[in-house]
Structures are given as C-alpha cells and as structure tokens.
C-alpha positions as CSV (number, residue, x, y, z in Angstrom):
1,X,6.4,-40.0,-2.3
2,X,3.3,-40.2,-0.2
3,X,4.6,-37.3,2.0
4,X,5.1,-35.2,-1.2
5,X,1.6,-35.9,-2.3
6,X,0.2,-34.8,1.1
7,X,2.3,-31.6,1.0
8,X,1.1,-30.9,-2.6
9,X,-2.5,-31.5,-1.6
10,X,-2.2,-29.2,1.4
11,X,-0.5,-26.5,-0.7
12,X,-3.1,-26.7,-3.3
13,X,-5.9,-26.3,-0.7
14,X,-4.3,-23.0,0.4
15,X,-3.4,-21.7,-3.0
16,X,-6.3,-19.1,-3.0
17,X,-5.2,-17.4,0.2
18,X,-1.7,-17.4,-1.1
19,X,-2.9,-15.7,-4.3
20,X,-4.7,-13.0,-2.3
21,X,-1.4,-12.3,-0.5
22,X,0.4,-11.9,-3.8
23,X,-2.2,-9.6,-5.2
24,X,-2.2,-7.4,-2.1
25,X,1.6,-7.2,-2.4
26,X,1.4,-6.3,-6.1
27,X,-1.2,-3.6,-5.4
28,X,0.9,-2.0,-2.8
29,X,3.8,0.5,-3.3
30,X,6.3,0.2,-4.8
31,X,4.7,-2.2,-7.3
32,X,1.8,0.2,-7.5
33,X,-0.6,-2.0,-9.4
34,X,-3.3,-0.2,-7.5
35,X,-6.3,-1.5,-9.4
36,X,-5.6,-5.0,-8.1
37,X,-6.6,-3.9,-4.6
38,X,-10.3,-3.9,-5.6
39,X,-10.1,-7.6,-6.4
40,X,-7.2,-8.9,-4.2
41,X,-9.4,-10.3,-1.5
42,X,-11.7,-12.3,-3.8
43,X,-9.5,-15.5,-3.8
44,X,-9.4,-15.4,0.0
45,X,-13.2,-15.0,0.2
46,X,-13.6,-17.9,-2.3
47,X,-11.6,-20.1,0.0
48,X,-13.1,-18.8,3.2
49,X,-16.8,-19.2,2.3
50,X,-16.5,-22.7,1.0
51,X,-18.5,-25.3,3.0
52,X,-15.3,-27.4,3.2
53,X,-13.4,-24.7,5.0
54,X,-13.5,-25.2,8.8
55,X,-12.8,-22.5,11.4
56,X,-9.3,-23.8,11.8
57,X,-8.6,-23.8,8.1
58,X,-10.2,-20.3,7.8
59,X,-7.7,-19.0,10.4
60,X,-4.6,-20.5,8.7
61,X,-5.8,-19.6,5.3
62,X,-6.2,-15.9,6.3
63,X,-2.8,-16.1,8.1
64,X,-1.2,-17.3,4.8
65,X,-2.6,-14.3,3.1
66,X,-1.1,-12.1,5.8
67,X,2.2,-13.9,5.8
68,X,2.7,-13.4,2.1
69,X,1.5,-9.8,2.1
70,X,3.6,-8.8,5.1
71,X,6.7,-10.7,3.8
72,X,6.7,-8.5,0.7
73,X,5.8,-5.4,2.6
74,X,8.7,-5.6,5.0
75,X,11.4,-6.6,2.6
76,X,13.1,-3.3,3.2
77,X,14.2,-4.5,6.7
78,X,16.9,-6.5,5.0
79,X,18.2,-3.3,3.3
80,X,19.7,-2.3,6.7
81,X,22.6,-4.6,5.9
82,X,25.6,-4.3,6.2
83,X,24.5,-2.8,9.6
84,X,27.2,-0.1,9.8
85,X,24.7,2.1,11.6
86,X,25.0,-0.4,14.5
87,X,28.7,-0.3,14.6
88,X,29.1,-3.8,13.0
89,X,32.7,-4.0,11.8
90,X,33.5,-7.7,11.7
91,X,32.3,-10.8,9.9
92,X,31.3,-12.5,13.1
93,X,29.2,-9.5,14.2
94,X,27.7,-9.3,10.8
95,X,26.6,-12.9,10.8
96,X,25.1,-12.6,14.3
97,X,23.2,-9.4,13.5
98,X,21.9,-11.0,10.2
99,X,20.7,-14.1,12.1
100,X,19.0,-11.8,14.6
101,X,17.4,-9.8,11.8
102,X,16.0,-12.9,10.2
103,X,14.6,-14.1,13.5
104,X,12.9,-10.7,14.2
105,X,11.6,-10.4,10.7
106,X,10.0,-13.8,10.8
107,X,8.6,-13.0,14.3
108,X,7.0,-9.8,13.0
109,X,5.7,-11.2,9.7
110,X,4.2,-14.2,11.5
111,X,2.4,-12.2,14.2
112,X,1.1,-9.6,11.8
113,X,0.0,-12.4,9.5
114,X,-2.2,-14.0,12.1
115,X,-4.1,-10.8,12.4
116,X,-5.5,-11.6,8.9
117,X,-6.2,-15.1,10.3
118,X,-8.2,-13.6,13.1
119,X,-10.2,-11.6,10.6
120,X,-11.0,-14.7,8.6
121,X,-11.8,-16.7,11.7
122,X,-14.3,-14.0,12.8
123,X,-16.0,-14.0,9.3
124,X,-16.2,-17.8,9.2
125,X,-17.6,-17.9,12.7
126,X,-20.5,-15.5,12.0
127,X,-21.2,-15.9,8.2
128,X,-22.3,-19.1,6.8
129,X,-22.5,-20.1,3.2
130,X,-25.7,-18.7,1.6
131,X,-26.3,-16.4,4.5
132,X,-27.7,-13.7,2.1
133,X,-26.0,-10.8,0.5
134,X,-27.1,-8.3,3.3
135,X,-25.0,-10.2,5.9
136,X,-22.0,-10.3,3.6
137,X,-22.2,-6.6,2.7
138,X,-22.5,-5.6,6.3
139,X,-20.2,-7.9,8.2
140,X,-17.2,-8.2,5.8
141,X,-16.4,-4.5,5.1
142,X,-17.1,-3.3,8.7
143,X,-15.0,-6.2,10.0
144,X,-12.2,-5.2,7.7
145,X,-12.2,-1.7,9.0
146,X,-12.1,-2.9,12.6
147,X,-9.4,-5.5,12.1
148,X,-7.2,-3.0,10.1
149,X,-7.5,-0.6,13.0
150,X,-6.7,-3.3,15.6
151,X,-3.7,-4.4,13.6
152,X,-2.3,-0.8,14.1
153,X,-2.5,-1.5,17.8
154,X,-1.3,-5.1,17.6
155,X,2.0,-4.0,16.1
156,X,2.8,-2.3,19.4
157,X,2.1,-5.4,21.5
158,X,4.3,-7.4,19.2
159,X,7.2,-5.1,20.0
160,X,6.2,-4.2,23.5
161,X,8.8,-2.5,25.5
162,X,9.4,0.1,28.2
163,X,9.4,2.9,25.6
164,X,6.3,1.8,23.7
165,X,4.0,4.7,22.8
166,X,0.5,3.2,22.7
167,X,-2.1,4.1,20.1
168,X,-3.2,3.1,16.6
169,X,0.0,4.4,15.1
170,X,1.6,1.6,13.1
171,X,-0.6,1.5,10.0
172,X,1.5,-0.8,7.8
173,X,-0.6,-2.6,5.3
174,X,-3.6,-0.3,5.3
175,X,-5.3,-0.8,1.9
176,X,-5.8,2.9,1.4
177,X,-2.1,3.4,0.8
178,X,-2.4,1.2,-2.3
179,X,-4.3,4.1,-3.9
180,X,-1.6,6.7,-3.3
181,X,-1.1,7.3,-7.0
182,X,-4.8,8.0,-7.5
183,X,-5.4,11.1,-5.4
184,X,-9.0,11.3,-6.7
185,X,-9.9,8.2,-4.7
186,X,-8.1,9.3,-1.5
187,X,-9.9,12.6,-0.9
188,X,-12.6,11.1,1.4
189,X,-9.8,10.5,4.0
190,X,-10.6,14.0,5.3
191,X,-14.0,12.6,6.3
192,X,-13.3,9.1,7.7
193,X,-9.5,8.5,7.4
194,X,-7.8,5.4,6.0
195,X,-10.2,3.0,7.6
196,X,-13.2,4.4,5.7
197,X,-11.3,4.0,2.4
198,X,-10.4,0.4,3.5
199,X,-14.1,-0.2,4.1
200,X,-15.0,0.9,0.5
201,X,-12.2,-1.3,-0.9
202,X,-13.5,-4.4,1.1
203,X,-17.1,-3.6,0.1
204,X,-16.1,-3.7,-3.6
205,X,-14.1,-6.9,-3.1
206,X,-17.0,-8.8,-1.4
207,X,-19.6,-7.5,-3.9
208,X,-17.5,-8.8,-6.8
209,X,-17.0,-12.1,-5.0
210,X,-20.8,-12.5,-4.5
211,X,-21.4,-11.9,-8.2
212,X,-18.7,-14.4,-9.2
213,X,-19.9,-16.9,-6.6
214,X,-23.6,-16.3,-7.1
215,X,-24.4,-20.0,-7.7
216,X,-22.9,-21.3,-4.6
217,X,-24.2,-18.4,-2.5
218,X,-27.7,-18.9,-4.0
219,X,-28.0,-15.3,-5.2
220,X,-30.9,-14.3,-7.4
221,X,-30.6,-12.2,-10.6
222,X,-32.2,-9.2,-9.0
223,X,-29.6,-9.4,-6.2
224,X,-26.8,-9.5,-8.7
225,X,-28.2,-6.3,-10.2
226,X,-28.2,-4.8,-6.7
227,X,-24.6,-5.9,-6.2
228,X,-23.5,-4.2,-9.5
229,X,-25.3,-1.1,-8.3
230,X,-23.5,-1.1,-5.0
231,X,-20.1,-1.4,-6.8
232,X,-21.2,1.5,-9.1
233,X,-22.2,3.6,-6.1
234,X,-19.0,2.9,-4.2
235,X,-16.8,4.0,-7.1
236,X,-19.1,6.9,-7.9
237,X,-18.7,8.1,-4.3
238,X,-14.9,8.0,-4.4
239,X,-14.9,9.7,-7.8
240,X,-17.5,12.4,-7.2
241,X,-16.3,13.3,-3.7
242,X,-12.7,13.3,-5.0
243,X,-13.6,15.6,-8.0
244,X,-15.4,18.1,-5.7
245,X,-12.4,18.2,-3.3
246,X,-9.8,18.5,-6.0
247,X,-11.5,21.6,-7.3
248,X,-11.2,23.4,-4.0
249,X,-8.5,26.1,-3.8
250,X,-7.1,26.2,-0.3
251,X,-6.2,29.8,0.6
252,X,-3.9,30.9,3.4
253,X,-0.9,33.1,4.1
254,X,2.0,32.3,1.8
255,X,5.4,31.2,3.1
256,X,8.6,30.1,1.4
257,X,10.4,27.0,2.6
258,X,14.0,25.8,2.2
259,X,13.9,22.0,2.1
260,X,17.2,20.3,2.7
261,X,18.1,16.8,1.5
262,X,21.4,15.1,2.4
263,X,23.1,11.8,1.5
264,X,25.2,10.6,4.3
265,X,25.6,7.1,5.7
266,X,24.6,6.6,9.4
267,X,27.7,5.0,11.0
268,X,28.0,4.4,14.7
269,X,31.8,4.5,14.2
270,X,32.0,8.0,12.9
271,X,35.0,9.8,14.4
272,X,35.6,13.6,14.8
273,X,37.1,13.8,11.3
274,X,34.0,12.3,9.7
275,X,31.8,14.7,11.6
276,X,33.9,17.7,10.6
277,X,33.8,16.7,6.9
278,X,30.0,16.4,7.1
279,X,29.8,19.9,8.8
280,X,31.9,21.4,6.0
281,X,29.6,19.9,3.4
282,X,26.4,21.1,5.2
283,X,27.9,24.6,5.4
284,X,28.9,24.6,1.8
285,X,25.3,23.7,0.8
286,X,24.1,27.1,2.0
287,X,27.0,29.0,0.4
288,X,26.3,28.0,-3.2
289,X,25.6,30.7,-5.7
290,X,21.9,31.3,-6.0
291,X,21.3,29.8,-2.6
292,X,22.8,32.3,-0.2
293,X,20.7,35.2,-1.7
294,X,17.4,33.4,-0.9
295,X,15.3,34.5,2.1
296,X,12.9,31.7,3.0
297,X,10.6,31.8,6.0
298,X,11.3,28.2,7.1
299,X,14.5,26.1,6.8
300,X,14.1,22.4,7.5
301,X,17.1,20.1,8.0
302,X,17.1,16.3,7.9
303,X,17.0,14.2,11.1
304,X,20.3,14.3,13.0
305,X,22.0,16.6,10.4
306,X,21.9,20.2,11.4
307,X,24.2,23.3,11.2
308,X,23.7,24.3,14.8
309,X,24.8,20.8,16.0
310,X,27.9,21.1,13.9
311,X,29.0,24.1,15.8
312,X,28.5,22.7,19.3
313,X,24.8,23.7,19.5
314,X,25.9,27.3,19.5
315,X,23.4,29.3,17.4
316,X,25.6,32.4,17.3
317,X,28.6,30.6,15.8
318,X,26.4,28.8,13.3
319,X,24.9,32.2,12.2
320,X,28.4,33.7,11.8
321,X,29.3,30.8,9.5
322,X,26.2,31.3,7.4
323,X,25.8,35.1,7.7
324,X,25.1,35.5,3.9
325,X,22.2,33.0,4.0
326,X,20.6,33.2,7.4
327,X,18.6,36.4,7.9
328,X,16.5,37.9,10.7
329,X,13.1,36.4,11.2
330,X,13.7,33.0,9.6
331,X,12.6,29.8,11.5
332,X,15.1,27.0,11.4
333,X,14.2,23.4,12.3
334,X,16.9,20.9,13.4
335,X,16.8,17.6,15.3
336,X,19.4,16.0,17.4
337,X,20.0,13.5,20.2
338,X,20.1,15.3,23.5
339,X,20.0,14.7,27.3
340,X,16.9,16.2,28.9
341,X,16.8,17.8,32.4
342,X,16.4,14.3,34.0
343,X,19.3,12.8,32.2
344,X,17.2,10.9,29.7
345,X,18.3,10.5,26.1
346,X,15.7,12.1,23.8
347,X,15.4,12.8,20.1
348,X,14.3,16.5,19.9
349,X,13.3,18.7,17.1
350,X,14.3,22.3,17.8
351,X,12.7,25.5,16.4
352,X,15.2,28.3,16.1
353,X,14.0,31.9,15.6
354,X,17.2,33.5,14.2
355,X,16.4,36.7,16.2
356,X,16.8,34.9,19.5
357,X,19.8,33.1,21.1
358,X,17.9,29.9,22.2
359,X,15.3,27.7,20.6
360,X,11.7,29.1,20.8
361,X,10.3,25.6,21.1
362,X,11.0,21.9,20.7
363,X,9.2,18.6,20.0
364,X,10.3,15.3,21.4
365,X,9.9,12.1,19.4
366,X,7.3,9.9,21.1
367,X,6.8,7.2,18.5
368,X,10.1,5.3,18.8
369,X,10.9,2.6,16.3
370,X,11.3,-0.9,17.8
371,X,14.8,-2.3,17.4
372,X,16.0,1.1,16.0
373,X,15.2,3.6,18.7
374,X,14.5,1.3,21.6
375,X,14.7,-2.4,22.4
376,X,11.5,-4.4,22.9
377,X,11.4,-7.1,25.5
378,X,11.6,-9.9,23.0
379,X,14.7,-8.4,21.4
380,X,16.4,-7.9,24.8
381,X,15.8,-11.6,25.4
382,X,17.5,-12.6,22.1
383,X,20.4,-10.2,22.8
384,X,21.0,-11.8,26.1
385,X,21.2,-15.1,24.4
386,X,23.7,-13.8,21.8
387,X,25.5,-11.5,24.4
388,X,25.5,-8.8,21.6
389,X,24.1,-5.5,22.7
390,X,26.8,-2.9,22.6
391,X,26.0,-1.7,19.1
392,X,22.3,-1.4,19.8
393,X,22.8,0.5,23.1
394,X,24.5,3.4,21.3
395,X,21.3,4.3,19.5
396,X,18.7,4.0,22.2
397,X,16.3,6.7,23.2
398,X,13.7,7.3,25.8
399,X,10.1,8.2,24.8
400,X,9.5,11.9,24.5
401,X,6.8,13.9,26.4
402,X,6.6,17.3,24.5
403,X,4.4,16.9,21.4
404,X,2.7,20.2,20.8
405,X,3.0,22.4,17.7
406,X,5.3,25.3,17.8
407,X,4.0,28.8,17.7
408,X,6.5,31.0,15.8
409,X,6.3,34.5,14.3
410,X,6.0,32.9,10.9
411,X,3.2,30.5,11.8
412,X,2.2,27.5,13.9
413,X,4.3,24.5,12.8
414,X,3.3,20.8,13.5
415,X,6.8,19.4,13.4
416,X,7.5,15.7,14.0
417,X,10.3,13.2,13.6
418,X,10.5,10.2,11.1
419,X,8.1,7.4,12.2
420,X,5.2,9.9,12.8
421,X,4.5,9.6,9.1
422,X,2.8,6.3,9.9
423,X,0.5,7.7,12.5
424,X,-2.8,9.4,11.5
425,X,-3.4,10.1,15.2
426,X,-0.2,12.0,15.9
427,X,-0.7,14.2,12.9
428,X,-4.4,14.7,13.6
429,X,-3.6,15.9,17.1
430,X,-1.0,18.3,15.8
431,X,-3.6,19.8,13.5
432,X,-6.3,19.8,16.2
433,X,-4.0,21.8,18.4
434,X,-3.6,24.5,15.8
435,X,-0.8,23.4,13.4
436,X,-1.1,25.3,10.1
437,X,1.5,23.2,8.3
438,X,2.9,19.7,8.9
439,X,6.6,19.1,8.8
440,X,8.6,15.9,9.4
441,X,12.4,15.4,9.5
442,X,13.7,11.9,8.9
443,X,16.7,9.8,8.0
444,X,16.5,6.7,5.9
445,X,20.3,6.1,6.0
446,X,20.0,2.8,8.0
447,X,17.9,1.5,5.1
448,X,20.3,2.8,2.5
449,X,17.6,4.6,0.6
450,X,15.4,1.5,0.2
451,X,12.9,2.1,-2.7
452,X,10.1,0.0,-1.1
453,X,10.4,2.0,2.2
454,X,10.7,5.4,0.5
455,X,7.6,4.7,-1.7
456,X,5.6,3.5,1.3
457,X,6.6,6.6,3.3
458,X,5.5,8.8,0.4
459,X,2.1,7.0,0.2
460,X,1.5,7.4,3.9
461,X,2.5,11.1,3.8
462,X,-0.1,11.7,1.0
463,X,-2.8,10.4,3.3
464,X,-1.6,12.6,6.2
465,X,-1.8,15.7,4.0
466,X,-5.4,14.8,2.9
467,X,-6.6,13.8,6.3
468,X,-5.5,17.1,7.8
469,X,-5.8,19.3,4.7
470,X,-2.4,20.7,5.3
471,X,0.8,21.2,3.3
472,X,3.1,18.3,4.3
473,X,6.8,18.7,4.1
474,X,9.6,16.1,4.6
475,X,13.3,16.8,4.8
476,X,15.4,13.7,4.8
477,X,18.8,12.1,4.7
478,X,19.4,9.4,2.1
479,X,15.8,9.5,0.9
480,X,13.6,11.9,-1.0
481,X,12.7,15.3,0.3
482,X,9.2,16.3,-0.8
483,X,6.4,18.8,-0.4
484,X,2.7,17.7,-0.8
485,X,-0.3,20.0,-1.1
486,X,-3.5,19.5,1.0
487,X,-4.9,17.3,-1.8
488,X,-2.0,14.8,-1.5
489,X,-0.4,15.9,-4.7
490,X,3.4,16.2,-5.1
491,X,4.4,19.8,-5.4
492,X,8.1,19.2,-5.1
493,X,10.2,16.1,-4.9
494,X,13.9,15.5,-5.2
495,X,14.7,13.3,-8.2
496,X,17.9,11.7,-6.9
497,X,19.9,11.2,-3.8
498,X,22.3,14.0,-3.1
499,X,23.0,17.1,-1.0
500,X,20.8,19.9,-2.1
501,X,18.4,22.6,-0.9
502,X,15.1,23.1,-2.7
503,X,12.8,26.1,-2.4
504,X,9.0,26.2,-2.7
505,X,6.0,28.2,-1.6
506,X,3.4,26.9,0.9
507,X,0.2,28.2,2.5
508,X,-0.7,28.3,6.2
509,X,-4.1,26.7,6.7
510,X,-6.3,26.7,9.8
511,X,-9.6,25.0,8.9
512,X,-10.1,21.6,10.6
513,X,-11.5,18.6,8.7
514,X,-14.2,16.3,9.9
515,X,-11.6,13.7,10.5
516,X,-9.4,16.1,12.5
517,X,-12.4,17.0,14.7
518,X,-13.8,13.5,15.3
519,X,-10.8,11.1,14.6
520,X,-11.5,7.5,13.9
521,X,-15.3,7.8,14.4
522,X,-15.9,5.4,11.5
523,X,-14.1,2.6,13.4
524,X,-16.3,3.2,16.4
525,X,-19.3,3.0,14.1
526,X,-18.0,-0.3,12.6
527,X,-17.5,-1.7,16.2
528,X,-21.1,-0.7,17.0
529,X,-22.6,-2.3,13.9
530,X,-20.8,-5.6,14.5
531,X,-21.7,-5.7,18.2
532,X,-25.3,-5.0,17.3
533,X,-25.3,-7.7,14.7
534,X,-23.8,-10.2,17.1
535,X,-26.2,-9.3,20.0
536,X,-29.4,-9.1,18.0
537,X,-30.0,-12.9,17.6
538,X,-29.1,-13.5,21.2
539,X,-31.6,-10.8,22.3
540,X,-34.3,-12.4,20.2
541,X,-33.5,-15.9,21.7
542,X,-33.6,-14.4,25.2
543,X,-37.0,-12.7,24.6
544,X,-38.5,-16.0,23.2
545,X,-37.4,-17.8,26.3
546,X,-38.9,-15.2,28.5
C-alpha cells in the first residue's frame, strides 16, 4: 500500500509534463487540433519553473513530455505488421520481428524524449523563478528553436550506421507541422524555415504562461499588458505576412504533369508471376480511355513501380507497349534498385527523355531510412543476438552520391525519393541549384497506408513547398498522390487508395526565397543570442575581478 502511495505521489508530481505531451500529440497530425500547439507547453513550463523543481526533476519532467509526444508521433511504426515486406512468412519469424520492433520503437522514443529533457534542464539551469519577463522571452523561444534543430541531428546519432547521411534532416516533431492546415500561419517559412515558426509558437506559449503565473513570477500589471501585446504582435505577424504572401500570383512557364498512384503491397517474396501481373496492371493504367490521348510534359511513377523496369529496363520495349500514350518530348520519372559502377546497391530516380534511348540524368537516394534502407549499428547488434537478418538484408541500400537537379528540355526538375520530404536542407539545396519544380517518388506500402504517417508526410510537404516557393509533387504507392502549389495549398490529391493517373497543370518557377539563399540562419542567430546571454554575466564578473 505504501508503495502504491509513493507511485501515485510521483505520478501526480509529473502530471503536468505528461499533459504537455498529450496536448502536443493532439495538436499534431493526424489529430490536427492545431490551436492547442499555442498552449501545449504551458503545463510543462508551470512544472519547470516551480521552486520545488530541481535540475534532475526538470530533466525527467521534460523527458516525460517527449516520451508521450514521440510515442504518439511514431505509432505508425507498428503499422508495418505483419512484416511481409521483410519476407516474414512464419509465426516464429513474426514474433521475433515484433519483439525487435517494440525494442527499437522504445529505444527511439526514449532517446528522442530525452532531447526534451535536455531542453528543460537547460532552461532550469539558466532561468530562475522570478527572473523577469525579459529573460523568459529571450531564453525560452530561442532555446526551443536551437533544441528543435539539434533534435533533427540527434535522430541520426540514435540510428548511427555506415550509411548515415549527416545533416539536420529528420525533423519529426517540429511544431510548425502542427499548423499544416492553416497555410496562412505557415507562409513565413520562406523567410526562416520551420525553426522560425517554432520560435513564434514557443514565444506565444511562454507569454501565456507568464500571464497565468504572474503571481509566482512577480510580474507587474504593466508587464502583463506588455505580454498581451507580444502575443498580439506574434499572431499579427503570422497573419499579415501570410495574407501578403497568399495574395501573390506566382508566374512561370506552364507544364502538365501525369501523376501516378498505385496500390500494391511490398512483398519480399514476390515471384515472377506477381511481378508480371503488376506490370500488366501498370500498362493497363496508361491504356484506359481518356488517358492514352493525353500528352503531359512530365510523367511521375511511384517509388519502385515503373514501366521501364517492367520491361527489363529497356526503354524501347516500354515505348512500344505504350505507343498510344507516350509521345516525343515527354519526360518520364521512374525509380528502382540498381547496381552502380562499383557494385553498390543504390536507389536511383531516372529521368527519361522519350526522344533518347538512355536516361538523360538520375538522382541517388542519400537520406536512407534506418531499419528500412540500411541497418544502424544498434540494430545489427540486436540481429546478431536474434540471428535473424536474412529478411532485412534483401532490402539494404548504400548511400547515394548524385543529388543534383536534372536539366531536361521541359525544365529543371528537383526529383528526390521518399524520406527527403522530411529534410528542409535537401529540398533547399535542390532549389538553390536551380530546380524549378520539386518532385518526390515514394512508397508507403511497408506501412500499409498508415493514416498518421500519410498525414505527417503531407504536412511536411506543405512546408517544403512554402520554404522553396515551388510546386511540390508526390507520386506514391499505397498512399496519397498529391500536388501542392507554392503556398502549400493542395491543388490535387487522390481521395482513396487505388491505381490511377491524375493530370494537373504546374508552373516552373526560378526565384529563390530568403530561406533558400541563407538556409537555417535563424538557428545560427538563436545560438548567438544564447551564447551571448550565457557569456555576458561571466564577462562582467571577469571585468570586476580585474
């Protein structure tokens, strides 16, 4: 009984951080209660800036917020069951993979969760109760921007492996994505990216907290008025900047795209018959009445499902099969697993000019997915324990090297594969190198069309479109194909899973945004502000001693 009381008391003490984790999860896609994001951190701050909260409790309180948020965020990892894409075909194998999945999920959630703990430890270390509103308003939002950026790097160290592609790519949990259904509030991403929007969200959260906790923080009435004014200015900035950008008409050369969506399982045990049936279905998609008479400029096929691959990578044979649809001058994008000149297995996106016999260019996937495209060191260690690696090995890739946009007669295409949606940096570099439109091919078949994953992918894609001010196209298997305009608005989106080809018009754009030119400059500013704030008291102390 005494143990239960102790557990209850401890649980009660950490209820507020737990509540913040729940609110962040509810604000995020697919729940989409976006308005909660502006108040989700208040319970955590209430716990954190209590005099009873020690540094140790601050760390674990923040970690609990992270654990809860990340647990909900990555629920789609369990949608990979029954693991047919790994070649699992027995109960024993299923149980072993499921256990491994649970272990890796807990490992990921725990280590991402403690990044929130590190954020809270930092705040508690350098902000004391009743420190004054200026300290709170500077340190909290700038720290949030910095730690959100560092978390994108931290993900790579969690899943460190031989094929890790280093950079701030894995932006899971960035608060800006919670606002994906409010494009008005996202438009400033072309200025300072997702971390600037995260700064605004954290600023509003801490301002509301200071108003609610004004007694404990010894805040005067005139300071409360100032805080209300800050909240008003923050929302006004998002609203006015958004309104101005939403009115802009982005002009460029018009092109028509043919956007493929397929609905095939990803099965490591597919035999020649299965592959032949898939090829027949893909071919039939282009021979439907009303489809074969179209003449689009770009044709985009989902990841790993292309017509050329069906016919032994022979473009001439593929063209003969689709002679009524494919016409001279069209650009066709198709990805597949291939051996490079050095015998390495790569995932490549090929650009075919249908006037030529060979691809005019190709892109190699560099941002490989841990435990899907390559095995991190920690997973290899576990697999050695289980002696269960054969299914994984069939899917392994090596990191790519070719990542430039493709210059074609129809325009400069920034084509990427699947996980690049997560990375502001990969897409920014594509645009910086001259891409006039962004395209991504993907397959969500291993996740069986998981709604949480698909919604999060769409949210991220909207930010990529705005950051770069480019039309953003996704062709996918067992997911939603879509087209976004440079304002992050949905122009075209499939309404259900199925095999279909959709057509739409896009514009080729060549202007570069402030964010494309200068990247994550705001994070550097946040680092500088925090370092200056930390160094200033020490410099004064040093000068007094002198």
